[in-house]
N, C-alpha and C positions, 0 to 999 in steps of 0.2 A: 504494500500500500504506500510505501514511502516514495516509490517512483512516480506516483500519480501527482498531477498538479492540484493546486487548491480547488480549481474549478471542477475538476473531475471528481474529487472527493466530495465536494459540495453537491454535485449532481447525484452521486450515489446515495448520500445521506438523505437528500431531499426526496429522491424517488422512493427509497425504502419507507421513509416516514409518511409520505403521501399515500402510498399503497395501503399501509396499515390503517391510517386515519380514515382514508376514503372508504375502505372496506367496512370499518366500524360505522361510519356515517350512513352509508347506503344500506347496510344491513339493519340499522336502527330505523331508517325510513321505511323499509319494506315491512319490518315488524309492526310499526305504527300503522301502516296502510292496511295490513291484514287484520289488525285489531280495530280498524275503523276509527283510529284516533289521530290520523294524520290531518293536521290543519296548519295554517300559517304560523300560529303561535308556537306550536310544538316544533315545526320545522325551523323557525327562527332561533329558538333555544338550542336546538341541535347544531345548527350552523355556527352560532356564536361559540358554543362550548367546544366544538371540535376545532374551530379556527384558532381559538386561544391555546388549546392543547398543542396543535401543530406548530404555532409560533414559539411556544416555550421549548418544545423538543428541538426545533431547528436552531433557535438561538443558542441553546446549550451545546448542540452538536457543532455548530460553527465556531463557538468559542474554543472548544476542545481541539478541533482541527487546526484552527489558527495558532493556538498555543504550541501544538506539536510541530506544525509545518514551518512556523516562522514567517518572515515577510517574503512575499512573492509578488512580482510584477506581472500583470496581465500582458501577454505579448500579442502579436498580430494573429497568430494561430488561434489563440483563445477567443479573440474577438470574432474571427471568421466562423469558428464553431458555434459561438453563441448566436451570431446573426443567422447562420444557415439553419440551425435547429429551431430557433425562434420563428423563422420564416415559414418552415414546414408546419410547426405547431399552430401558427396563425391560420394557415390554410385549413387545418383540421378543425379549428374552432369555427371558422367561417362556414365550413361544410355542415357542422353541427347546428349552427344557428339557422342556416337556410333550411335544413331538414326539420327543425322545430317549427319554423314559420309554415312550411308545407304541411306539417302535421296538423297545425291549427286550422289552416284553410281547408284541408281535406276532411277533417272531422266535422267542420262546419257544413261542408257540402253534403255529407251523408247523415248528419244529425247526431253524431256521436259526441255529445257535449262533455263527456268525461275527459276527453283529451284537451278540452279548452279551459279546464279549471286552473286557477292560478297556482295551486300547489303542484299540479302535474307539470305545468309549464316551467315553474321555478326549478323543480327537480330535474327536468330535462335539460335546462340550461346549466345546472350544476354538473350533470353528466358530461355535457359538451366541454365545459371548462376543465373538468377532471381529466378527461381523455386527452384533450389537447396538451395539457401540462405534462401528463405521463409520456406522451409521444415526444414532446420537446426534451424532457430529461433523458429519456432512453436514447434519443438521437445524439444528445450531447455526449453521453457516455460512449456510444458507438463511434462517433467521430473522433473522440480522444483515443479510443483503443485502435481504431483503424489507421490513425496517423494522418488525418487530413491536414 
């Protein structure tokens, strides 16, 4: 792990943390939905709670990694990797948002109002953000490993 740059270590830690926290969040949402307790107040509470937990974990992780790694300057390769993975992650997010808009329009055309509820739309947007971030982090790691 010592041969990795700070950016790659950061991507690994963020990806692992995000996958765990995301799995906990979405499993909680599914459980609330099955129990017919999913409403905006509950979803807001879950979102805030898991966001605070993620921030605390990431701040702690980055403090430890920075203390162990020492000072490191970001070079042109790191900036290129960040731009390229962010660019592709942005396309994934855009695809997700357009898909959600089409879901809303399509459900309105067939009278399936369930897909037009604010809670479903908000969670669909959360999925789009989650997937795009996971793609961006995974690509960051892959580009670092591949040697771009």
